[in-house]
C-alpha positions as a Markdown table, in Angstrom:
| # | Residue | x | y | z |
|---|---|---|---|---|
| 1 | Met | -133.8 | 38.7 | 47.0 |
| 2 | Gly | -136.6 | 40.8 | 48.5 |
| 3 | Val | -134.2 | 43.6 | 49.5 |
| 4 | Glu | -132.7 | 43.7 | 46.0 |
| 5 | Leu | -136.2 | 43.8 | 44.5 |
| 6 | Ser | -137.2 | 46.6 | 46.8 |
| 7 | Lys | -134.0 | 48.6 | 45.7 |
| 8 | Trp | -134.9 | 48.1 | 42.1 |
| 9 | Met | -138.5 | 49.2 | 42.7 |
| 10 | Val | -137.2 | 52.4 | 44.4 |
| 11 | Val | -134.9 | 53.1 | 41.5 |
| 12 | Cys | -137.7 | 52.5 | 39.0 |
| 13 | Val | -140.0 | 54.9 | 40.9 |
| 14 | Met | -137.3 | 57.5 | 41.0 |
| 15 | Leu | -136.7 | 57.1 | 37.3 |
| 16 | Leu | -140.4 | 57.5 | 36.5 |
| 17 | Leu | -140.6 | 60.6 | 38.7 |
| 18 | Thr | -137.6 | 62.1 | 36.9 |
| 19 | Leu | -139.1 | 61.3 | 33.5 |
| 20 | Tyr | -142.4 | 62.8 | 34.5 |
| 21 | Arg | -140.8 | 66.0 | 35.8 |
| 22 | Asn | -138.7 | 66.4 | 32.7 |
| 23 | Gly | -141.7 | 65.7 | 30.5 |
| 24 | Ala | -143.8 | 68.2 | 32.4 |
| 25 | Asn | -141.1 | 70.9 | 31.8 |
| 26 | Ala | -140.2 | 69.8 | 28.3 |
| 27 | Gln | -140.1 | 72.5 | 25.7 |
| 28 | Gln | -143.5 | 72.3 | 24.0 |
| 29 | Val | -142.7 | 74.2 | 20.8 |
| 30 | Pro | -139.4 | 74.6 | 19.0 |
| 31 | Cys | -139.6 | 78.4 | 19.0 |
| 32 | Tyr | -141.4 | 81.5 | 20.2 |
| 33 | Phe | -141.5 | 84.7 | 18.2 |
| 34 | Ile | -142.7 | 87.9 | 19.9 |
| 35 | Phe | -144.0 | 91.2 | 18.4 |
| 36 | Gly | -145.2 | 94.1 | 20.5 |
| 37 | Asp | -144.5 | 97.3 | 22.4 |
| 38 | Ser | -143.1 | 98.2 | 25.8 |
| 39 | Leu | -145.2 | 95.6 | 27.6 |
| 40 | Val | -142.9 | 92.9 | 26.2 |
| 41 | Asp | -139.8 | 94.8 | 24.9 |
| 42 | Asn | -136.7 | 93.2 | 26.4 |
| 43 | Gly | -134.0 | 95.5 | 25.1 |
| 44 | Asn | -134.6 | 96.4 | 21.4 |
| 45 | Asn | -134.8 | 100.1 | 22.3 |
| 46 | Asn | -131.7 | 100.2 | 24.3 |
| 47 | Arg | -129.4 | 101.4 | 21.5 |
| 48 | Ile | -131.7 | 103.6 | 19.5 |
| 49 | Thr | -132.4 | 107.3 | 20.0 |
| 50 | Ser | -135.6 | 107.2 | 22.1 |
| 51 | Leu | -137.2 | 108.4 | 25.2 |
| 52 | Ala | -138.9 | 105.0 | 25.5 |
| 53 | Lys | -136.2 | 103.1 | 27.3 |
| 54 | Ala | -135.9 | 101.1 | 30.5 |
| 55 | Asn | -132.3 | 100.0 | 30.6 |
| 56 | Tyr | -131.6 | 101.7 | 34.0 |
| 57 | Arg | -132.5 | 101.1 | 37.6 |
| 58 | Pro | -135.0 | 100.8 | 39.2 |
| 59 | Tyr | -136.3 | 98.9 | 36.1 |
| 60 | Gly | -135.2 | 95.3 | 36.5 |
| 61 | Ile | -134.7 | 95.6 | 40.2 |
| 62 | Asp | -136.1 | 92.1 | 40.7 |
| 63 | Tyr | -134.8 | 90.6 | 37.5 |
| 64 | Pro | -131.7 | 88.4 | 37.8 |
| 65 | Gln | -129.8 | 90.3 | 35.2 |
| 66 | Gly | -130.9 | 93.7 | 36.4 |
| 67 | Pro | -132.0 | 96.4 | 33.9 |
| 68 | Thr | -132.3 | 94.8 | 30.5 |
| 69 | Gly | -134.8 | 97.1 | 28.8 |
| 70 | Arg | -137.8 | 95.4 | 30.3 |
| 71 | Phe | -140.5 | 98.0 | 31.4 |
| 72 | Ser | -141.1 | 96.3 | 34.8 |
| 73 | Asn | -139.4 | 95.4 | 38.0 |
| 74 | Gly | -138.9 | 91.8 | 36.8 |
| 75 | Lys | -140.4 | 89.5 | 34.2 |
| 76 | Thr | -142.8 | 90.5 | 31.4 |
| 77 | Val | -145.8 | 88.5 | 30.4 |
| 78 | Val | -143.9 | 86.8 | 27.5 |
| 79 | Asp | -141.1 | 85.8 | 29.9 |
| 80 | Val | -143.7 | 84.0 | 32.0 |
| 81 | Val | -145.4 | 82.3 | 29.0 |
| 82 | Ala | -141.9 | 81.2 | 27.6 |
| 83 | Glu | -141.2 | 79.5 | 31.0 |
| 84 | Leu | -144.6 | 77.8 | 30.9 |
| 85 | Leu | -143.9 | 76.6 | 27.3 |
| 86 | Gly | -140.8 | 75.0 | 28.7 |
| 87 | Phe | -138.1 | 77.3 | 27.5 |
| 88 | Asn | -135.2 | 77.3 | 29.9 |
| 89 | Arg | -133.9 | 80.7 | 28.9 |
| 90 | Pro | -135.6 | 84.0 | 28.0 |
| 91 | Ile | -136.2 | 84.6 | 24.3 |
| 92 | Pro | -133.5 | 87.0 | 23.1 |
| 93 | Pro | -134.2 | 90.5 | 21.7 |
| 94 | Tyr | -133.7 | 90.9 | 18.0 |
| 95 | Thr | -130.7 | 93.2 | 18.6 |
| 96 | Gln | -128.9 | 90.3 | 20.4 |
| 97 | Ala | -130.1 | 87.2 | 18.6 |
| 98 | Arg | -127.2 | 85.6 | 16.8 |
| 99 | Gly | -126.5 | 82.3 | 15.0 |
| 100 | Arg | -128.4 | 79.1 | 15.9 |
| 101 | Ser | -130.0 | 80.9 | 18.9 |
| 102 | Ile | -132.6 | 82.3 | 16.5 |
| 103 | Leu | -134.0 | 78.8 | 16.2 |
| 104 | Arg | -135.5 | 79.2 | 19.7 |
| 105 | Gly | -137.3 | 82.3 | 18.6 |
| 106 | Val | -136.7 | 86.1 | 18.7 |
| 107 | Asn | -138.3 | 89.0 | 20.5 |
| 108 | Tyr | -138.9 | 92.0 | 18.1 |
| 109 | Ala | -140.9 | 94.2 | 20.4 |
| 110 | Ser | -140.1 | 97.9 | 20.6 |
| 111 | Ala | -141.4 | 100.4 | 23.2 |
| 112 | Ala | -143.7 | 103.1 | 21.8 |
| 113 | Ala | -144.4 | 100.9 | 18.7 |
| 114 | Gly | -147.8 | 100.8 | 17.1 |
| 115 | Ile | -149.7 | 99.2 | 14.3 |
| 116 | Arg | -149.5 | 102.6 | 12.5 |
| 117 | Asp | -146.0 | 103.7 | 11.5 |
| 118 | Glu | -146.3 | 107.3 | 12.9 |
| 119 | Thr | -147.5 | 106.1 | 16.4 |
| 120 | Gly | -145.1 | 107.1 | 19.1 |
| 121 | Gln | -143.0 | 109.4 | 17.0 |
| 122 | Gln | -142.9 | 112.1 | 19.7 |
| 123 | Leu | -140.8 | 109.7 | 21.8 |
| 124 | Gly | -138.1 | 109.3 | 19.1 |
| 125 | Gln | -137.1 | 106.2 | 17.3 |
| 126 | Arg | -139.1 | 103.0 | 17.7 |
| 127 | Ile | -139.7 | 99.9 | 15.5 |
| 128 | Ser | -143.3 | 99.8 | 14.4 |
| 129 | Met | -145.1 | 96.6 | 13.7 |
| 130 | Ser | -144.2 | 97.0 | 10.0 |
| 131 | Gly | -140.6 | 97.3 | 11.0 |
| 132 | Gln | -140.8 | 94.3 | 13.3 |
| 133 | Val | -142.2 | 92.2 | 10.4 |
| 134 | Arg | -139.2 | 93.3 | 8.2 |
| 135 | Asn | -136.8 | 92.3 | 11.0 |
| 136 | Tyr | -138.6 | 88.9 | 11.2 |
| 137 | Lys | -138.1 | 88.4 | 7.5 |
| 138 | Asn | -134.4 | 89.0 | 8.0 |
| 139 | Thr | -134.4 | 86.3 | 10.7 |
| 140 | Ile | -136.3 | 83.8 | 8.4 |
| 141 | Ser | -133.7 | 84.1 | 5.7 |
| 142 | Gln | -131.1 | 83.1 | 8.3 |
| 143 | Val | -133.3 | 80.2 | 9.5 |
| 144 | Val | -133.5 | 78.9 | 5.9 |
| 145 | Asn | -129.7 | 79.1 | 5.7 |
| 146 | Ile | -129.2 | 77.2 | 9.0 |
| 147 | Leu | -131.8 | 74.5 | 8.3 |
| 148 | Gly | -130.8 | 74.1 | 4.6 |
| 149 | Asp | -133.9 | 74.7 | 2.6 |
| 150 | Glu | -137.2 | 76.5 | 2.6 |
| 151 | Asn | -139.4 | 73.4 | 3.0 |
| 152 | Thr | -137.5 | 72.3 | 6.1 |
| 153 | Ala | -137.7 | 75.9 | 7.5 |
| 154 | Ala | -141.4 | 76.1 | 6.7 |
| 155 | Asn | -142.1 | 72.8 | 8.5 |
| 156 | Tyr | -140.1 | 74.0 | 11.5 |
| 157 | Leu | -141.7 | 77.4 | 11.8 |
| 158 | Ser | -145.2 | 75.9 | 11.5 |
| 159 | Lys | -144.8 | 74.4 | 14.9 |
| 160 | Cys | -143.7 | 77.7 | 16.6 |
| 161 | Ile | -145.8 | 80.1 | 18.5 |
| 162 | Tyr | -146.1 | 83.7 | 17.4 |
| 163 | Ser | -147.2 | 86.2 | 20.1 |
| 164 | Ile | -148.4 | 89.6 | 18.7 |
| 165 | Gly | -149.6 | 92.4 | 20.9 |
| 166 | Leu | -149.9 | 95.9 | 19.5 |
| 167 | Gly | -152.5 | 98.7 | 19.5 |
| 168 | Ser | -152.0 | 100.2 | 23.0 |
| 169 | Asn | -149.7 | 103.0 | 21.6 |
| 170 | Asp | -152.0 | 103.6 | 18.7 |
| 171 | Tyr | -154.4 | 105.0 | 21.3 |
| 172 | Leu | -152.1 | 106.2 | 24.1 |
| 173 | Asn | -149.4 | 107.7 | 21.8 |
| 174 | Asn | -151.6 | 108.7 | 18.8 |
| 175 | Tyr | -155.4 | 108.9 | 18.9 |
| 176 | Phe | -155.6 | 110.4 | 22.4 |
| 177 | Met | -152.9 | 113.0 | 21.7 |
| 178 | Pro | -154.8 | 115.4 | 19.5 |
| 179 | Asn | -152.2 | 118.2 | 19.8 |
| 180 | Ile | -149.7 | 115.9 | 18.0 |
| 181 | Tyr | -151.7 | 113.5 | 15.9 |
| 182 | Ser | -154.7 | 114.2 | 13.6 |
| 183 | Thr | -156.3 | 110.7 | 13.9 |
| 184 | Ser | -159.0 | 111.7 | 16.4 |
| 185 | Arg | -160.1 | 114.5 | 14.1 |
| 186 | Arg | -160.1 | 112.3 | 11.0 |
| 187 | Tyr | -161.8 | 109.2 | 12.5 |
| 188 | Thr | -164.5 | 108.4 | 15.1 |
| 189 | Pro | -163.5 | 105.7 | 17.6 |
| 190 | Asp | -165.4 | 103.1 | 15.5 |
| 191 | Gln | -163.7 | 104.2 | 12.3 |
| 192 | Tyr | -160.3 | 104.2 | 13.9 |
| 193 | Ala | -160.7 | 100.7 | 15.2 |
| 194 | Asp | -161.6 | 99.6 | 11.7 |
| 195 | Val | -158.6 | 101.3 | 10.2 |
| 196 | Leu | -156.2 | 99.7 | 12.8 |
| 197 | Ile | -157.6 | 96.2 | 12.4 |
| 198 | Gln | -157.4 | 96.5 | 8.6 |
| 199 | Gln | -153.7 | 97.4 | 8.7 |
| 200 | Tyr | -153.1 | 94.8 | 11.5 |
| 201 | Arg | -154.7 | 92.1 | 9.3 |
| 202 | Glu | -152.3 | 92.9 | 6.5 |
| 203 | Gln | -149.3 | 92.7 | 8.8 |
| 204 | Leu | -150.5 | 89.3 | 10.3 |
| 205 | Val | -151.0 | 87.9 | 6.8 |
| 206 | Asp | -147.5 | 89.0 | 5.9 |
| 207 | Leu | -146.2 | 86.9 | 8.9 |
| 208 | Tyr | -148.3 | 84.0 | 7.7 |
| 209 | Asn | -146.8 | 84.3 | 4.2 |
| 210 | Tyr | -143.3 | 84.0 | 5.9 |
| 211 | Gly | -144.1 | 80.8 | 7.8 |
| 212 | Ala | -146.1 | 81.7 | 10.8 |
| 213 | Arg | -149.0 | 79.3 | 11.6 |
| 214 | Lys | -149.7 | 79.5 | 15.3 |
| 215 | Phe | -150.8 | 83.0 | 16.3 |
| 216 | Val | -151.5 | 84.5 | 19.7 |
| 217 | Leu | -153.3 | 87.9 | 19.3 |
| 218 | Asn | -153.2 | 89.8 | 22.6 |
| 219 | Gly | -155.9 | 92.3 | 23.2 |
| 220 | Val | -155.3 | 95.8 | 24.5 |
| 221 | Gly | -155.6 | 96.3 | 28.2 |
| 222 | Gln | -157.6 | 98.9 | 30.2 |
| 223 | Ile | -155.5 | 101.9 | 29.3 |
| 224 | Gly | -158.1 | 104.1 | 30.9 |
| 225 | Cys | -157.3 | 102.5 | 34.3 |
| 226 | Ser | -153.5 | 103.0 | 34.2 |
| 227 | Pro | -152.0 | 105.3 | 36.9 |
| 228 | Asn | -151.3 | 107.8 | 34.1 |
| 229 | Ala | -155.0 | 108.0 | 33.2 |
| 230 | Leu | -156.1 | 107.9 | 36.8 |
| 231 | Ser | -153.9 | 110.8 | 37.6 |
| 232 | Gln | -156.1 | 112.9 | 35.3 |
| 233 | Ser | -159.3 | 112.0 | 37.0 |
| 234 | Pro | -160.7 | 114.2 | 39.9 |
| 235 | Asp | -160.5 | 111.5 | 42.6 |
| 236 | Gly | -157.5 | 109.6 | 41.2 |
| 237 | Arg | -159.5 | 106.4 | 41.2 |
| 238 | Thr | -162.1 | 106.7 | 38.4 |
| 239 | Cys | -161.0 | 105.1 | 35.1 |
| 240 | Val | -161.2 | 107.2 | 32.0 |
| 241 | Gln | -164.2 | 105.6 | 30.3 |
| 242 | Arg | -163.8 | 107.1 | 26.8 |
| 243 | Ile | -160.3 | 105.5 | 26.5 |
| 244 | Asn | -161.5 | 102.2 | 27.8 |
| 245 | Asn | -164.5 | 102.3 | 25.4 |
| 246 | Ala | -162.2 | 102.9 | 22.4 |
| 247 | Asn | -160.0 | 100.0 | 23.6 |
| 248 | Gln | -163.0 | 97.7 | 23.7 |
| 249 | Leu | -164.0 | 98.6 | 20.2 |
| 250 | Phe | -160.5 | 97.5 | 19.1 |
| 251 | Asn | -160.7 | 94.3 | 21.1 |
| 252 | Asn | -164.1 | 93.3 | 19.8 |
| 253 | Arg | -162.8 | 93.6 | 16.2 |
| 254 | Leu | -159.6 | 91.8 | 17.1 |
| 255 | Arg | -161.6 | 88.9 | 18.5 |
| 256 | Ser | -163.7 | 88.8 | 15.2 |
| 257 | Leu | -160.5 | 89.0 | 13.2 |
| 258 | Val | -159.5 | 85.7 | 14.9 |
| 259 | Asp | -162.6 | 84.1 | 13.3 |
| 260 | Asp | -161.9 | 85.7 | 10.0 |
| 261 | Leu | -158.2 | 84.5 | 9.8 |
| 262 | Asn | -159.1 | 81.0 | 11.1 |
| 263 | Arg | -161.5 | 80.7 | 8.1 |
| 264 | Asn | -159.3 | 82.2 | 5.5 |
| 265 | Gln | -155.6 | 81.4 | 6.3 |
| 266 | Arg | -155.1 | 77.7 | 5.4 |
| 267 | Asp | -153.4 | 75.4 | 8.0 |
| 268 | Ser | -153.2 | 78.2 | 10.6 |
| 269 | Lys | -154.5 | 78.6 | 14.1 |
| 270 | Phe | -155.3 | 82.1 | 15.6 |
| 271 | Ile | -156.3 | 82.7 | 19.2 |
| 272 | Tyr | -157.3 | 85.8 | 21.1 |
| 273 | Ile | -156.1 | 86.6 | 24.6 |
| 274 | Asn | -158.5 | 88.8 | 26.6 |
| 275 | Ala | -155.9 | 91.0 | 28.3 |
| 276 | Tyr | -158.6 | 93.6 | 29.0 |
| 277 | Gly | -160.8 | 91.1 | 30.9 |
| 278 | Ile | -157.9 | 89.6 | 32.8 |
| 279 | Phe | -156.7 | 93.0 | 33.8 |
| 280 | Gln | -160.2 | 94.0 | 34.9 |
| 281 | Asp | -160.2 | 91.0 | 37.2 |
| 282 | Leu | -157.0 | 92.2 | 38.9 |
| 283 | Val | -158.4 | 95.6 | 39.5 |
| 284 | Thr | -161.9 | 94.7 | 40.6 |
| 285 | Arg | -160.8 | 91.7 | 42.8 |
| 286 | Pro | -157.3 | 92.6 | 43.8 |
| 287 | Ala | -157.3 | 90.7 | 47.1 |
| 288 | Asn | -157.8 | 87.4 | 45.3 |
| 289 | Phe | -154.4 | 87.9 | 43.7 |
| 290 | Gly | -152.6 | 89.4 | 46.7 |
| 291 | Phe | -152.7 | 93.0 | 45.5 |
| 292 | Thr | -153.5 | 96.0 | 47.7 |
| 293 | Val | -152.7 | 98.9 | 45.4 |
| 294 | Thr | -154.4 | 99.1 | 42.0 |
| 295 | Asn | -154.4 | 102.9 | 41.2 |
| 296 | Ala | -150.8 | 103.9 | 41.6 |
| 297 | Gly | -147.4 | 102.9 | 40.3 |
| 298 | Cys | -144.7 | 101.4 | 42.5 |
| 299 | Cys | -142.4 | 104.1 | 41.2 |
| 300 | Gly | -142.9 | 107.3 | 39.1 |
| 301 | Val | -143.5 | 111.0 | 39.6 |
| 302 | Gly | -146.6 | 113.0 | 40.3 |
| 303 | Arg | -150.2 | 112.1 | 41.2 |
| 304 | Asn | -150.7 | 108.3 | 41.4 |
| 305 | Asn | -147.0 | 108.0 | 40.5 |
| 306 | Gly | -148.5 | 108.2 | 37.1 |
| 307 | Gln | -147.5 | 111.5 | 35.4 |
| 308 | Ile | -143.9 | 110.5 | 34.6 |
| 309 | Thr | -142.4 | 107.0 | 34.5 |
| 310 | Cys | -139.6 | 105.8 | 36.9 |
| 311 | Leu | -136.7 | 108.2 | 36.9 |
| 312 | Pro | -133.1 | 106.8 | 36.9 |
| 313 | Phe | -132.1 | 105.4 | 40.3 |
| 314 | Gln | -135.4 | 106.4 | 41.9 |
| 315 | Asn | -136.3 | 104.4 | 45.0 |
| 316 | Pro | -139.4 | 102.3 | 44.2 |
| 317 | Cys | -141.9 | 101.0 | 46.7 |
| 318 | Arg | -140.9 | 98.0 | 48.8 |
| 319 | Asn | -144.2 | 96.1 | 48.5 |
| 320 | Arg | -143.9 | 95.5 | 44.8 |
| 321 | Asp | -145.8 | 92.2 | 44.9 |
| 322 | Glu | -148.8 | 94.1 | 46.2 |
| 323 | His | -148.9 | 96.6 | 43.3 |
| 324 | Val | -150.6 | 95.9 | 40.1 |
| 325 | Phe | -148.6 | 98.7 | 38.4 |
| 326 | Trp | -144.9 | 99.1 | 38.4 |
| 327 | Asp | -144.9 | 102.6 | 36.8 |
| 328 | Ala | -147.4 | 104.9 | 35.1 |
| 329 | Phe | -148.3 | 102.4 | 32.4 |
| 330 | His | -146.7 | 99.0 | 33.0 |
| 331 | Pro | -147.6 | 96.1 | 35.3 |
| 332 | Thr | -145.4 | 94.7 | 38.0 |
| 333 | Glu | -143.8 | 91.2 | 37.7 |
| 334 | Ala | -146.5 | 90.0 | 40.1 |
| 335 | Ala | -149.3 | 91.2 | 37.7 |
| 336 | Asn | -147.4 | 89.9 | 34.7 |
| 337 | Ile | -147.2 | 86.4 | 36.3 |
| 338 | Val | -151.0 | 86.3 | 36.7 |
| 339 | Ile | -151.7 | 87.6 | 33.2 |
| 340 | Gly | -149.1 | 85.2 | 31.7 |
| 341 | Arg | -150.5 | 82.1 | 33.6 |
| 342 | Arg | -154.0 | 82.9 | 32.5 |
| 343 | Ser | -153.0 | 83.5 | 28.9 |
| 344 | Tyr | -151.2 | 80.1 | 28.9 |
| 345 | Ala | -153.9 | 78.2 | 30.8 |
| 346 | Ala | -157.3 | 80.0 | 30.9 |
| 347 | Glu | -158.9 | 80.1 | 34.3 |
| 348 | Ser | -162.1 | 81.7 | 33.0 |
| 349 | Arg | -163.9 | 81.0 | 29.7 |
| 350 | Ser | -163.4 | 84.6 | 28.7 |
| 351 | Asp | -159.6 | 84.6 | 29.2 |
| 352 | Ala | -158.9 | 83.1 | 25.7 |
| 353 | Tyr | -160.8 | 82.5 | 22.5 |
| 354 | Pro | -161.3 | 79.9 | 21.1 |
| 355 | Tyr | -158.8 | 78.3 | 23.4 |
| 356 | Asp | -155.6 | 79.1 | 25.3 |
| 357 | Ile | -151.9 | 79.0 | 24.5 |
| 358 | Arg | -151.4 | 75.6 | 26.2 |
| 359 | Arg | -153.8 | 74.0 | 23.7 |
| 360 | Leu | -152.4 | 76.0 | 20.8 |
| 361 | Ala | -149.0 | 74.5 | 21.6 |
| 362 | Gln | -150.4 | 71.0 | 21.5 |
| 363 | Leu | -152.2 | 71.3 | 18.1 |
């Protein structure tokens, strides 16, 4: 009798452990929609006429499916967050999302995209934030058809998480390219941040009007500390402060926008992810995260491997996990994992405002 009881106790303990593990990894939200630029593009630019593509080696060298259009050696930040949210497969790009798979979410991000429609035009075709919102509306009409009616669709979408991260290219491939764009002559950095946030707000409210309720607004990183920017400094190590200052003006307004939208958009939750601060942590305390190289890309051309992005079939560095940057602009998978984890579960009070993605998913 005692032996049988012991066997049953072992079975029960194993069952409880299995339930706990499954619960810990259970999908926390029904779907995850992603809007952004090359930091999170996973293939939407592959079939358009654009110089902003990453569907060739060495991009994807550490990703199981190889080159997919991700601008990294492996996972992007949203890949990491999707895993932490319990999704067992990556969220598909809009160009590949079909049928009922859209109920898990869609990635609309496009390399070179900006809040402003003209941003990135020197690189060819791209899908601006306005274009991404239009694509989302197409998806939602399909969601309504699949779920049967608008009320059911609205209830379903209200539980999903929407990650939005644009603005980098509005500086990198617009404001700080005075030979191509007139914005730096028309606006001071303060005025330009106001103009961007005003347009961004309209786009976010448009998403709200089409069912979005849980928003993650990702701040702009330290563009002035990228290998591309560092390659222009005399010592190859000093960040370009005028770029970083402009980025901080945008981020400060974006954080304030979170308060504004939380007050004025009924039944919605907006949070801000401090990508600038998290990234600053990686660069100023690299040893804490296992990094040894913060000022140069793992692959690329020119000073700091920062003047041209990775060329097709170029041999990248071998110590990729020790590099913060994969190429002239984009983080390695190792850096993306740190940023993704801290976005999901804040390690510092400044990482997320007013709370992190994990809590947003629970609300």
